[in-house]
Every structure is written in C-alpha cells, then in structure tokens.
N, CA, C and O of each residue as an XYZ file, in Angstrom:
832
protein
N       0.834     -1.195      0.000
C       0.000      0.000      0.000
C       0.872      1.249      0.000
O       1.938      1.278      0.614
N       0.398      2.288     -0.702
C       1.106      3.560     -0.751
C       0.149      4.643     -0.308
O      -1.009      4.654     -0.724
N       0.602      5.532      0.511
C      -0.251      6.629      0.925
C       0.510      7.930      0.787
O       1.732      7.965      0.935
N      -0.212      8.991      0.506
C       0.389     10.321      0.384
C       0.077     11.100      1.648
O      -1.074     11.177      2.078
N       1.105     11.670      2.232
C       0.899     12.426      3.456
C       0.158     13.712      3.154
O       0.351     14.308      2.094
N      -0.684     14.144      4.074
C      -1.455     15.367      3.906
C      -0.731     16.537      4.549
O      -0.431     16.506      5.742
N      -0.446     17.577      3.756
C       0.210     18.751      4.334
C      -0.678     19.387      5.391
O      -1.880     19.559      5.185
N      -0.085     19.731      6.512
C      -0.819     20.417      7.549
C      -1.587     19.510      8.477
O      -2.199     19.991      9.430
N      -1.576     18.183      8.227
C      -2.311     17.281      9.100
C      -1.548     17.102     10.392
O      -0.320     17.185     10.406
N      -2.266     16.856     11.486
C      -1.654     16.721     12.797
C      -1.136     15.302     12.980
O      -1.890     14.335     12.869
N       0.129     15.192     13.256
C       0.733     13.893     13.527
C       1.639     14.037     14.725
O       2.149     15.124     14.999
N       1.845     12.937     15.447
C       2.745     13.004     16.583
C       4.180     13.064     16.083
O       4.456     12.634     14.963
N       5.113     13.594     16.895
C       6.498     13.789     16.434
C       7.166     12.511     15.963
O       7.900     12.532     14.975
N       6.928     11.385     16.654
C       7.584     10.145     16.254
C       7.098      9.690     14.886
O       7.892      9.224     14.069
N       5.797      9.820     14.629
C       5.262      9.441     13.319
C       5.821     10.347     12.234
O       6.126      9.892     11.132
N       5.955     11.643     12.552
C       6.509     12.577     11.569
C       7.959     12.237     11.254
O       8.382     12.314     10.100
N       8.731     11.856     12.291
C      10.126     11.473     12.063
C      10.218     10.216     11.211
O      11.055     10.128     10.313
N       9.346      9.233     11.498
C       9.348      7.998     10.704
C       9.010      8.293      9.253
O       9.610      7.734      8.335
N       8.035      9.183      9.056
C       7.639      9.526      7.691
C       8.765     10.250      6.971
O       8.999     10.020      5.785
N       9.460     11.124      7.686
C      10.575     11.850      7.078
C      11.690     10.902      6.672
O      12.285     11.053      5.605
N      11.975      9.910      7.539
C      13.007      8.926      7.198
C      12.584      8.098      5.993
O      13.406      7.776      5.136
N      11.290      7.752      5.929
C      10.799      6.959      4.799
C      10.928      7.726      3.495
O      11.307      7.160      2.470
N      10.610      9.025      3.534
C      10.734      9.852      2.337
C      12.192      9.963      1.913
O      12.506      9.930      0.723
N      13.088     10.097      2.905
C      14.514     10.192      2.589
C      15.008      8.926      1.913
O      15.777      8.991      0.954
N      14.567      7.761      2.412
C      14.954      6.492      1.788
C      14.430      6.417      0.369
O      15.139      5.971     -0.533
N      13.182      6.854      0.161
C      12.600      6.810     -1.179
C      13.351      7.717     -2.138
O      13.486      7.399     -3.319
N      13.848      8.860     -1.630
C      14.559      9.787     -2.496
C      15.981      9.311     -2.784
O      16.443      9.385     -3.923
N      16.671      8.823     -1.760
C      18.061      8.419     -1.940
C      18.175      7.036     -2.561
O      19.141      6.750     -3.269
N      17.180      6.162     -2.295
C      17.190      4.836     -2.875
C      18.299      3.975     -2.316
O      18.674      4.090     -1.150
N      18.821      3.102     -3.176
C      19.819      2.127     -2.754
C      21.106      2.805     -2.312
O      21.834      2.253     -1.487
N      21.405      3.990     -2.841
C      22.658      4.668     -2.505
C      22.761      5.015     -1.028
O      23.864      5.145     -0.497
N      21.615      5.165     -0.358
C      21.636      5.540      1.052
C      21.889      4.351      1.970
O      22.042      4.531      3.178
N      21.935      3.140      1.420
C      22.086      1.942      2.233
C      23.558      1.623      2.476
O      24.443      2.082      1.754
N      23.788      0.826      3.509
C      25.124      0.304      3.729
C      25.445     -0.733      2.659
O      24.565     -1.167      1.916
N      26.701     -1.120      2.591
C      27.105     -2.063      1.546
C      26.380     -3.392      1.687
O      25.937     -3.966      0.691
N      26.254     -3.887      2.914
C      25.579     -5.169      3.128
C      24.098     -5.075      2.783
O      23.543     -5.976      2.153
N      23.459     -3.981      3.199
C      22.038     -3.807      2.882
C      21.834     -3.643      1.383
O      20.837     -4.108      0.831
N      22.780     -2.980      0.726
C      22.689     -2.801     -0.718
C      22.745     -4.146     -1.432
O      22.020     -4.374     -2.400
N      23.605     -5.029     -0.953
C      23.700     -6.368     -1.547
C      22.386     -7.123     -1.358
O      21.928     -7.818     -2.265
N      21.774     -6.981     -0.160
C      20.507     -7.669      0.099
C      19.398     -7.174     -0.816
O      18.477     -7.929     -1.128
N      19.469     -5.929     -1.248
C      18.451     -5.387     -2.145
C      18.739     -5.758     -3.595
O      17.833     -6.161     -4.324
N      20.000     -5.624     -4.019
C      20.343     -5.785     -5.428
C      20.412     -7.243     -5.872
O      20.033     -7.567     -6.997
N      20.893     -8.124     -4.994
C      21.032     -9.531     -5.395
C      19.685    -10.148     -5.772
O      19.591    -10.767     -6.833
N      18.630    -10.009     -4.950
C      17.329    -10.540     -5.388
C      16.806     -9.857     -6.648
O      16.165    -10.497     -7.482
N      17.079     -8.547     -6.790
C      16.613     -7.829     -7.976
C      17.281     -8.344     -9.242
O      16.707     -8.249    -10.327
N      18.490     -8.890     -9.116
C      19.185     -9.470    -10.267
C      18.791    -10.934    -10.459
O      18.572    -11.381    -11.584
N      18.703    -11.674     -9.358
C      18.441    -13.112     -9.453
C      17.035    -13.411     -9.963
O      16.846    -14.361    -10.723
N      16.045    -12.614     -9.556
C      14.667    -12.905     -9.974
C      14.497    -12.852    -11.489
O      13.957    -13.801    -12.057
N      14.934    -11.783    -12.180
C      14.792    -11.799    -13.642
C      15.660    -12.847    -14.320
O      15.274    -13.393    -15.354
N      16.844    -13.140    -13.745
C      17.694    -14.189    -14.323
C      16.995    -15.542    -14.228
O      16.966    -16.302    -15.196
N      16.432    -15.839    -13.057
C      15.717    -17.111    -12.879
C      14.493    -17.175    -13.784
O      14.200    -18.219    -14.366
N      13.774    -16.051    -13.904
C      12.602    -16.025    -14.781
C      13.001    -16.270    -16.228
O      12.304    -16.978    -16.956
N      14.126    -15.684    -16.651
C      14.602    -15.890    -18.018
C      15.005    -17.336    -18.250
O      14.713    -17.902    -19.304
N      15.676    -17.941    -17.269
C      16.076    -19.349    -17.391
C      14.846    -20.239    -17.526
O      14.828    -21.158    -18.345
N      13.817    -19.966    -16.722
C      12.586    -20.764    -16.796
C      11.915    -20.593    -18.153
O      11.477    -21.573    -18.755
N      11.830    -19.350    -18.640
C      11.186    -19.088    -19.927
C      11.920    -19.772    -21.075
O      11.302    -20.422    -21.918
N      13.241    -19.621    -21.103
C      14.026    -20.210    -22.188
C      13.991    -21.736    -22.111
O      13.923    -22.408    -23.141
N      14.036    -22.283    -20.899
C      13.954    -23.738    -20.741
C      12.615    -24.258    -21.245
O      12.557    -25.272    -21.940
N      11.537    -23.556    -20.890
C      10.215    -23.960    -21.371
C      10.138    -23.861    -22.889
O       9.533    -24.711    -23.543
N      10.745    -22.832    -23.440
C      10.734    -22.646    -24.896
C      11.422    -23.814    -25.610
O      10.942    -24.281    -26.643
N      12.533    -24.280    -25.065
C      13.272    -25.358    -25.721
C      12.718    -26.748    -25.396
O      12.916    -27.681    -26.174
N      12.033    -26.901    -24.269
C      11.643    -28.235    -23.821
C      10.185    -28.584    -24.092
O       9.861    -29.752    -24.305
N       9.296    -27.583    -24.088
C       7.885    -27.898    -24.278
C       7.621    -28.370    -25.703
O       8.149    -27.791    -26.652
N       6.808    -29.419    -25.864
C       6.498    -29.894    -27.225
C       5.501    -28.966    -27.911
O       4.615    -28.405    -27.267
N       5.656    -28.810    -29.220
C       4.731    -28.017    -30.016
C       4.062    -28.924    -31.041
O       4.700    -29.798    -31.627
N       2.775    -28.704    -31.244
C       2.051    -29.456    -32.264
C       1.940    -28.614    -33.524
O       2.131    -27.398    -33.485
N       1.633    -29.256    -34.630
C       1.523    -28.549    -35.898
C       0.342    -27.588    -35.874
O      -0.775    -27.974    -35.529
N       0.591    -26.346    -36.240
C      -0.462    -25.337    -36.309
C      -0.309    -24.582    -37.617
O       0.771    -24.550    -38.207
N      -1.412    -23.967    -38.070
C      -1.329    -23.173    -39.286
C      -0.977    -21.730    -38.936
O      -0.859    -21.368    -37.766
N      -0.813    -20.916    -39.978
C      -0.381    -19.536    -39.769
C      -1.374    -18.737    -38.937
O      -0.975    -17.930    -38.097
N      -2.684    -18.961    -39.169
C      -3.697    -18.206    -38.441
C      -3.638    -18.506    -36.952
O      -3.711    -17.593    -36.129
N      -3.506    -19.773    -36.603
C      -3.413    -20.128    -35.188
C      -2.121    -19.605    -34.574
O      -2.093    -19.211    -33.408
N      -1.061    -19.603    -35.359
C       0.205    -19.081    -34.849
C       0.090    -17.597    -34.524
O       0.566    -17.147    -33.482
N      -0.547    -16.832    -35.421
C      -0.744    -15.403    -35.166
C      -1.644    -15.199    -33.949
O      -1.433    -14.276    -33.163
N      -2.651    -16.067    -33.799
C      -3.522    -15.978    -32.622
C      -2.729    -16.230    -31.346
O      -2.945    -15.567    -30.331
N      -1.806    -17.198    -31.402
C      -0.943    -17.452    -30.247
C      -0.051    -16.254    -29.955
O       0.207    -15.932    -28.795
N       0.422    -15.589    -31.018
C       1.247    -14.397    -30.820
C       0.451    -13.300    -30.126
O       0.953    -12.647    -29.211
N      -0.788    -13.098    -30.560
C      -1.629    -12.081    -29.927
C      -1.830    -12.405    -28.447
O      -1.778    -11.522    -27.592
N      -2.061    -13.693    -28.162
C      -2.182    -14.097    -26.763
C      -0.896    -13.867    -25.990
O      -0.925    -13.439    -24.836
N       0.247    -14.155    -26.633
C       1.529    -13.925    -25.980
C       1.775    -12.457    -25.695
O       2.299    -12.107    -24.637
N       1.397    -11.585    -26.641
C       1.563    -10.148    -26.423
C       0.637     -9.645    -25.321
O       0.979     -8.722    -24.581
N      -0.547    -10.265    -25.218
C      -1.442     -9.910    -24.112
C      -0.802    -10.269    -22.774
O      -0.937     -9.535    -21.795
N      -0.104    -11.409    -22.740
C       0.618    -11.796    -21.523
C       1.729    -10.795    -21.226
O       1.942    -10.428    -20.071
N       2.442    -10.349    -22.272
C       3.500     -9.350    -22.089
C       2.925     -8.077    -21.468
O       3.505     -7.519    -20.536
N       1.782     -7.622    -21.988
C       1.148     -6.410    -21.447
C       0.734     -6.610    -19.993
O       0.905     -5.716    -19.164
N       0.187     -7.794    -19.686
C      -0.230     -8.074    -18.310
C       0.971     -8.087    -17.369
O       0.907     -7.546    -16.265
N       2.066     -8.707    -17.810
C       3.288     -8.735    -16.994
C       3.818     -7.321    -16.788
O       4.261     -6.971    -15.695
N       3.770     -6.515    -17.840
C       4.286     -5.142    -17.745
C       3.463     -4.311    -16.758
O       4.021     -3.594    -15.927
N       2.131     -4.411    -16.854
C       1.268     -3.663    -15.929
C       1.505     -4.115    -14.494
O       1.557     -3.294    -13.579
N       1.648     -5.425    -14.303
C       1.919     -5.956    -12.961
C       3.246     -5.426    -12.428
O       3.353     -5.077    -11.252
N       4.258     -5.366    -13.296
C       5.555     -4.860    -12.867
C       5.494     -3.366    -12.540
O       6.153     -2.910    -11.606
N       4.711     -2.608    -13.299
C       4.545     -1.182    -12.995
C       3.928     -1.007    -11.613
O       4.362     -0.150    -10.843
N       2.926     -1.808    -11.296
C       2.299     -1.742     -9.973
C       3.311     -2.065     -8.882
O       3.278     -1.466     -7.807
N       4.208     -3.007     -9.152
C       5.239     -3.336     -8.167
C       6.218     -2.181     -7.985
O       6.672     -1.916     -6.872
N       6.544     -1.490     -9.085
C       7.435     -0.329     -8.981
C       6.786      0.753     -8.120
O       7.449      1.369     -7.286
N       5.494      0.982     -8.325
C       4.791      2.027     -7.580
C       4.679      1.709     -6.094
O       4.456      2.608     -5.283
N       4.831      0.433     -5.729
C       4.738      0.030     -4.331
C       6.094     -0.325     -3.728
O       6.183     -0.653     -2.545
N       7.146     -0.261     -4.538
C       8.450     -0.740     -4.086
C       9.117      0.252     -3.145
O       8.976      1.466     -3.293
N       9.841     -0.285     -2.183
C      10.623      0.566     -1.292
C      11.842      1.126     -2.017
O      12.301      2.228     -1.719
N      12.367      0.347     -2.983
C      13.501      0.776     -3.797
C      13.083      0.688     -5.260
O      13.342     -0.323     -5.912
N      12.442      1.725     -5.784
C      11.807      1.645     -7.106
C      12.775      1.475     -8.268
O      12.417      0.867     -9.276
N      13.998      1.998     -8.152
C      14.942      1.866     -9.263
C      15.311      0.401     -9.484
O      15.299     -0.083    -10.616
N      15.637     -0.301     -8.404
C      15.960     -1.725     -8.516
C      14.775     -2.505     -9.059
O      14.945     -3.412     -9.874
N      13.568     -2.155     -8.608
C      12.372     -2.840     -9.087
C      12.109     -2.541    -10.557
O      11.630     -3.410    -11.286
N      12.416     -1.320    -11.005
C      12.208     -0.957    -12.405
C      13.147     -1.737    -13.323
O      12.743     -2.174    -14.400
N      14.395     -1.913    -12.900
C      15.344     -2.705    -13.687
C      14.860     -4.146    -13.798
O      14.914     -4.748    -14.870
N      14.389     -4.688    -12.686
C      13.842     -6.044    -12.698
C      12.622     -6.130    -13.609
O      12.467     -7.097    -14.354
N      11.759     -5.121    -13.550
C      10.551     -5.110    -14.374
C      10.894     -5.118    -15.855
O      10.284     -5.853    -16.631
N      11.865     -4.306    -16.249
C      12.253     -4.237    -17.656
C      12.846     -5.562    -18.128
O      12.548     -6.020    -19.231
N      13.684     -6.177    -17.294
C      14.318     -7.442    -17.672
C      13.282     -8.549    -17.847
O      13.350     -9.314    -18.809
N      12.326     -8.640    -16.927
C      11.302     -9.684    -17.012
C      10.411     -9.461    -18.228
O      10.102    -10.406    -18.954
N       9.996     -8.216    -18.454
C       9.107     -7.917    -19.582
C       9.782     -8.214    -20.914
O       9.168     -8.804    -21.803
N      11.038     -7.809    -21.059
C      11.765     -8.073    -22.309
C      11.939     -9.575    -22.522
O      11.828    -10.056    -23.649
N      12.210    -10.317    -21.452
C      12.357    -11.763    -21.575
C      11.096    -12.432    -22.089
O      11.158    -13.266    -22.992
N       9.950    -12.074    -21.522
C       8.675    -12.643    -21.978
C       8.398    -12.244    -23.422
O       7.926    -13.055    -24.218
N       8.689    -11.005    -23.751
C       8.468    -10.483    -25.110
C       9.292    -11.256    -26.142
O       8.764    -11.654    -27.181
N      10.568    -11.469    -25.866
C      11.438    -12.154    -26.820
C      11.049    -13.621    -26.989
O      11.056    -14.140    -28.106
N      10.712    -14.285    -25.897
C      10.312    -15.692    -25.990
C       9.002    -15.828    -26.758
O       8.815    -16.796    -27.496
N       8.095    -14.869    -26.592
C       6.826    -14.913    -27.329
C       7.069    -14.846    -28.834
O       6.452    -15.591    -29.595
N       7.957    -13.966    -29.264
C       8.233    -13.859    -30.699
C       9.057    -15.036    -31.208
O       8.839    -15.493    -32.331
N       9.991    -15.534    -30.417
C      10.767    -16.702    -30.841
C       9.853    -17.904    -31.054
O      10.011    -18.651    -32.019
N       8.894    -18.084    -30.143
C       7.931    -19.177    -30.293
C       7.108    -19.007    -31.564
O       6.844    -19.976    -32.276
N       6.706    -17.774    -31.842
C       5.907    -17.504    -33.042
C       6.689    -17.814    -34.314
O       6.160    -18.441    -35.233
N       7.935    -17.382    -34.370
C       8.749    -17.644    -35.561
C       8.976    -19.143    -35.752
O       8.931    -19.649    -36.873
N       9.217    -19.839    -34.657
C       9.430    -21.282    -34.770
C       8.169    -21.975    -35.278
O       8.247    -22.850    -36.141
N       7.002    -21.588    -34.744
C       5.754    -22.208    -35.176
C       5.427    -21.862    -36.627
O       4.892    -22.692    -37.362
N       5.752    -20.633    -37.035
C       5.547    -20.273    -38.440
C       6.382    -21.161    -39.359
O       5.891    -21.645    -40.378
N       7.632    -21.370    -38.996
C       8.498    -22.225    -39.806
C       8.072    -23.684    -39.719
O       8.164    -24.426    -40.697
N       7.606    -24.092    -38.542
C       7.190    -25.482    -38.337
C       5.943    -25.809    -39.156
O       5.827    -26.897    -39.720
N       5.012    -24.854    -39.213
C       3.760    -25.099    -39.935
C       3.899    -24.856    -41.431
O       3.147    -25.421    -42.225
N       4.860    -24.015    -41.822
C       5.071    -23.737    -43.243
C       6.518    -23.392    -43.507
O       6.910    -22.238    -43.337
N       7.331    -24.360    -43.921
C       8.765    -24.105    -44.128
C       9.053    -22.993    -45.126
O      10.151    -22.437    -45.131
N       8.066    -22.659    -45.982
C       8.292    -21.598    -46.963
C       8.138    -20.204    -46.364
O       8.355    -19.212    -47.061
N       7.767    -20.106    -45.083
C       7.627    -18.790    -44.455
C       8.973    -18.076    -44.317
O       9.028    -16.848    -44.254
N      10.050    -18.850    -44.272
C      11.399    -18.281    -44.199
C      12.256    -18.920    -45.282
O      11.873    -19.930    -45.873
N      13.402    -18.335    -45.534
C      14.264    -18.869    -46.586
C      14.899    -20.200    -46.206
O      15.510    -20.861    -47.045
N      14.756    -20.596    -44.942
C      15.214    -21.904    -44.480
C      14.373    -22.325    -43.286
O      13.801    -21.486    -42.590
N      14.302    -23.627    -43.057
C      13.556    -24.126    -41.900
C      14.276    -23.712    -40.617
O      15.498    -23.820    -40.511
N      13.498    -23.239    -39.650
C      14.086    -22.729    -38.409
C      13.987    -23.756    -37.291
O      12.924    -24.327    -37.046
N      15.101    -23.980    -36.621
C      15.064    -24.714    -35.362
C      14.672    -23.727    -34.257
O      14.524    -22.532    -34.510
N      14.510    -24.224    -33.058
C      14.170    -23.327    -31.950
C      15.298    -22.327    -31.695
O      15.051    -21.158    -31.401
N      16.530    -22.800    -31.810
C      17.656    -21.887    -31.623
C      17.703    -20.849    -32.739
O      17.985    -19.677    -32.490
N      17.425    -21.279    -33.971
C      17.383    -20.332    -35.092
C      16.325    -19.257    -34.859
O      16.564    -18.075    -35.105
N      15.151    -19.680    -34.383
C      14.061    -18.730    -34.155
C      14.422    -17.728    -33.064
O      14.126    -16.539    -33.184
N      15.066    -18.211    -31.995
C      15.489    -17.305    -30.928
C      16.572    -16.351    -31.429
O      16.559    -15.161    -31.113
N      17.498    -16.880    -32.206
C      18.558    -16.052    -32.801
C      17.961    -14.977    -33.707
O      18.373    -13.818    -33.651
N      16.994    -15.358    -34.540
C      16.358    -14.397    -35.440
C      15.619    -13.322    -34.646
O      15.655    -12.145    -35.006
N      14.946    -13.728    -33.563
C      14.246    -12.766    -32.706
C      15.216    -11.742    -32.127
O      14.922    -10.547    -32.098
N      16.365    -12.211    -31.670
C      17.355    -11.310    -31.076
C      17.941    -10.354    -32.116
O      18.194     -9.188    -31.812
N      18.157    -10.840    -33.346
C      18.697     -9.954    -34.381
C      17.695     -8.873    -34.765
O      18.077     -7.732    -35.025
N      16.403     -9.234    -34.803
C      15.377     -8.225    -35.102
C      15.273     -7.231    -33.949
O      15.132     -6.030    -34.175
N      15.343     -7.726    -32.715
C      15.242     -6.843    -31.552
C      16.430     -5.884    -31.488
O      16.271     -4.709    -31.157
N      17.622     -6.394    -31.809
C      18.826     -5.567    -31.762
C      19.034     -4.763    -33.040
O      19.966     -3.962    -33.126
N      18.166     -4.973    -34.040
C      18.219     -4.272    -35.337
C      19.571     -4.436    -36.030
O      20.055     -3.508    -36.678
N      20.179     -5.615    -35.895
C      21.449     -5.850    -36.583
C      21.222     -6.428    -37.974
O      21.945     -6.081    -38.908
N      20.224     -7.311    -38.132
C      19.828     -7.790    -39.444
C      20.957     -8.335    -40.296
O      21.342     -7.704    -41.281
N      21.502     -9.500    -39.939
C      22.599    -10.087    -40.705
C      22.155    -10.553    -42.092
O      22.976    -10.634    -43.005
N      20.872    -10.859    -42.259
C      20.372    -11.266    -43.563
C      20.484    -12.739    -43.851
O      20.120    -13.174    -44.944
N      20.984    -13.542    -42.894
C      21.087    -14.981    -43.132
C      19.736    -15.672    -43.025
O      19.525    -16.711    -43.649
N      18.813    -15.108    -42.239
C      17.443    -15.619    -42.145
C      16.512    -14.505    -42.599
O      16.579    -13.382    -42.100
N      15.637    -14.831    -43.557
C      14.772    -13.816    -44.158
C      13.341    -14.329    -44.183
O      13.097    -15.487    -44.521
N      12.388    -13.460    -43.823
C      10.967    -13.800    -43.941
C      10.580    -13.796    -45.413
O      10.844    -12.828    -46.126
N       9.949    -14.884    -45.870
C       9.687    -15.046    -47.302
C       8.232    -14.841    -47.688
O       7.946    -14.553    -48.849
N       7.304    -14.982    -46.745
C       5.883    -14.852    -47.064
C       5.308    -13.612    -46.391
O       5.935    -13.017    -45.514
N       4.101    -13.231    -46.816
C       3.462    -12.052    -46.235
C       3.157    -12.256    -44.755
O       3.285    -11.328    -43.956
N       2.753    -13.474    -44.390
C       2.442    -13.740    -42.980
C       3.680    -13.557    -42.110
O       3.615    -12.922    -41.057
N       4.808    -14.112    -42.548
C       6.043    -13.990    -41.771
C       6.515    -12.542    -41.723
O       6.976    -12.070    -40.684
N       6.402    -11.839    -42.843
C       6.826    -10.438    -42.867
C       5.930     -9.577    -41.984
O       6.393     -8.611    -41.377
N       4.652     -9.927    -41.913
C       3.739     -9.180    -41.039
C       4.138     -9.346    -39.575
O       4.097     -8.389    -38.802
N       4.524    -10.570    -39.198
C       4.947    -10.807    -37.814
C       6.246    -10.072    -37.516
O       6.399     -9.493    -36.440
N       7.185    -10.091    -38.461
C       8.443     -9.363    -38.268
C       8.173     -7.862    -38.139
O       8.765     -7.191    -37.294
N       7.282     -7.344    -38.977
C       6.931     -5.922    -38.893
C       6.307     -5.593    -37.541
O       6.584     -4.547    -36.953
N       5.457     -6.506    -37.054
C       4.838     -6.297    -35.741
C       5.895     -6.267    -34.646
O       5.789     -5.482    -33.703
N       6.920     -7.119    -34.763
C       7.975     -7.090    -33.747
C       8.766     -5.790    -33.808
O       9.118     -5.230    -32.770
N       9.048     -5.307    -35.011
C       9.798     -4.050    -35.136
C       9.029     -2.910    -34.474
O       9.607     -2.094    -33.756
N       7.710     -2.861    -34.724
C       6.885     -1.829    -34.086
C       6.859     -2.039    -32.571
O       6.947     -1.085    -31.799
N       6.736     -3.303    -32.159
C       6.744     -3.604    -30.728
C       8.050     -3.217    -30.068
O       8.062     -2.758    -28.926
N       9.167     -3.403    -30.791
C      10.464     -2.995    -30.248
C      10.480     -1.500    -29.940
O      10.938     -1.076    -28.878
N       9.973     -0.710    -30.884
C       9.960      0.745    -30.693
C       9.086      1.133    -29.503
O       9.447      2.002    -28.710
N       7.934      0.475    -29.393
C       7.029      0.783    -28.279
C       7.663      0.389    -26.953
O       7.624      1.149    -25.985
N       8.250     -0.812    -26.917
C       8.837     -1.306    -25.672
C      10.022     -0.457    -25.241
O      10.170     -0.148    -24.058
N      10.869     -0.078    -26.195
C      12.083      0.662    -25.851
C      11.774      2.115    -25.493
O      12.327      2.657    -24.536
N      10.887      2.741    -26.268
C      10.605      4.162    -26.027
C       9.538      4.358    -24.961
O       9.815      4.891    -23.886
N       8.320      3.926    -25.258
C       7.213      4.149    -24.328
C       7.374      3.341    -23.053
O       7.108      3.843    -21.961
N       7.812      2.078    -23.183
C       7.940      1.221    -22.007
C       8.924      1.772    -20.993
O       8.622      1.836    -19.801
N      10.106      2.172    -21.461
C      11.110      2.726    -20.551
C      10.652      4.066    -19.994
O      10.913      4.379    -18.833
N       9.968      4.860    -20.820
C       9.482      6.161    -20.352
C       8.478      5.991    -19.208
O       8.526      6.723    -18.219
N       7.570      5.022    -19.349
C       6.572      4.791    -18.299
C       7.244      4.297    -17.023
O       6.882      4.725    -15.927
N       8.220      3.397    -17.155
C       8.946      2.924    -15.979
C       9.667      4.076    -15.282
O       9.647      4.176    -14.055
N      10.300      4.937    -16.064
C      11.004      6.082    -15.483
C      10.041      7.013    -14.760
O      10.336      7.497    -13.668
N       8.884      7.262    -15.380
C       7.880      8.117    -14.740
C       7.369      7.485    -13.451
O       7.110      8.188    -12.474
N       7.222      6.161    -13.444
C       6.760      5.472    -12.237
C       7.776      5.610    -11.108
O       7.407      5.826     -9.953
N       9.063      5.483    -11.450
C      10.110      5.639    -10.438
C      10.101      7.057     -9.885
O      10.199      7.253     -8.674
N       9.983      8.043    -10.764
C       9.969      9.438    -10.303
C       8.767      9.703     -9.411
O       8.889     10.387     -8.394
N       7.604      9.168     -9.782
C       6.413      9.373     -8.952
C       6.591      8.719     -7.594
O       6.221      9.288     -6.566
N       7.166      7.506     -7.595
C       7.352      6.789     -6.333
C       8.323      7.512     -5.409
O       8.214      7.399     -4.188
N       9.273      8.258     -5.979
C      10.294      8.926     -5.171
C       9.906     10.350     -4.789
O      10.709     11.068     -4.193
N       8.680     10.769     -5.126
C       8.238     12.105     -4.742
C       8.133     12.216     -3.226
O       7.714     11.264     -2.569
N       8.505     13.357     -2.663
C       8.283     13.571     -1.229
C       6.801     13.467     -0.910
O       5.962     14.018     -1.623
N       6.487     12.759      0.160
C       5.095     12.579      0.549
C       4.537     11.237      0.152
O       3.494     10.832      0.665
N       5.221     10.508     -0.778
C       4.807      9.154     -1.120
C       5.538      8.222     -0.178
O       6.750      8.044     -0.298
N       4.823      7.628      0.752
C       5.445      6.873      1.831
C       5.084      5.409      1.706
O       3.914      5.055      1.558
N       6.091      4.565      1.765
C       5.872      3.125      1.769
C       5.468      2.708      3.172
O       6.170      3.009      4.138
N       4.335      2.015      3.292
C       3.803      1.690      4.612
C       4.780      0.893      5.460
O       4.873      1.102      6.670
N       5.524     -0.037      4.815
C       6.456     -0.850      5.589
C       7.584     -0.017      6.159
O       8.138     -0.349      7.206
N       7.937      1.089      5.459
C       9.000      1.952      5.957
C       8.503      2.879      7.046
O       9.298      3.383      7.840
N       7.195      3.115      7.097
C       6.656      4.048      8.069
C       6.240      3.378      9.359
O       5.858      4.046     10.319
N       6.313      2.044      9.383
C       5.898      1.341     10.588
C       6.975      1.433     11.655
O       6.807      0.897     12.751
C-alpha cells in the first residue's frame, strides 16, 4: 500500500520522524544503504529476472509443439503479447509500491523483455514449423530465438529472411513492438520511479 501524506495534518512527532526517514529512503534509494544492505536489495533484484529468463528459455526449448497453421500461430502471438502487457502492468504496480523503485524498475524491464522475446521466438518457430516456406530456411528453436534477437537488436545479418506475407507481417509487428517497448515502455517505468520517489509518497512498511 502507498499513501500520500497530507500537508498540515496533525501527527505526533515520532510518526513525523518515521515519515521523514521513509521519504529520505525513497529519495536516496539504494545509494543511502550500507554495503551489506545494498547487496541484500540488489542480489534478489538481479536473481529474480535471471531465474525467470532461465525458466522461460527452458520452457521454450523443452515444451512440445504441435503442428499449427499460420492463423493459429498469429492468434498465439496475440495471446503472448497480451501476456506481455499483463506482466508489464503488474511490474509497474510493483514499482509504484516498491521501497527501492529503481531496482524494481530494472527487474521489471528485464522480465518484460524476456517474456516479449520468448513470445516472438515461439511464433517464428511455429511459423516455420507449420510452413517451411515462411522463411528462406527451416528454423530450429535456436534459429528462431537467434532471429528474434537480431530483429530486436536491429542488426539484421540477412542470413534468415521472412519469405511470405504472414512472416513479414509478424516481423513488422515485432519491429513496431520494439519501438514501443524501448521508447514508451522505458518512459513509463522512469515516470513510475519518479512518482514513487516524490516527497510525501510513503511506503507503509518503511513508516511502521
């Protein structure tokens, strides 16, 4: 829970001191912590997205896929993007409630990007699996993940090329999604961190 303090409201001195300390922590963030406390905050913030990425990639390589046509594959992509949006909104809510919003924002971005990339890698693999002519060569799961990363990084080596309109439409959708995720997504996360660090926004656990 997050509450905003009311200017001019009557509070006892101890509560006011606790609130002031909480605001100071929110403003200074991890930098105000001791080295040991900083490690306790940063290590979980790094391990959680790493573990989530390992689980996602493992599921991508290990789960069996059945033959699907292009229409069903695109439907699965839409469902995957809906999951990405849900994960992103959930992560934003966590940033707004976090005691250390910067660390939480980094974790949020890492988890969201991981889900996003796996969703597109799965789509490319299923497109190639259901119709080998969708690309200039049949894609393995590793090929599909590699192609997803090259499109995301905009390096475009040209060794794998979308050959049909359906495949090109999905690639175009990823390019647009990349722009939205990188520009708007990071901007919203940054705005959430700034809002969370405003004076008067007090984390209940810090004020107890």
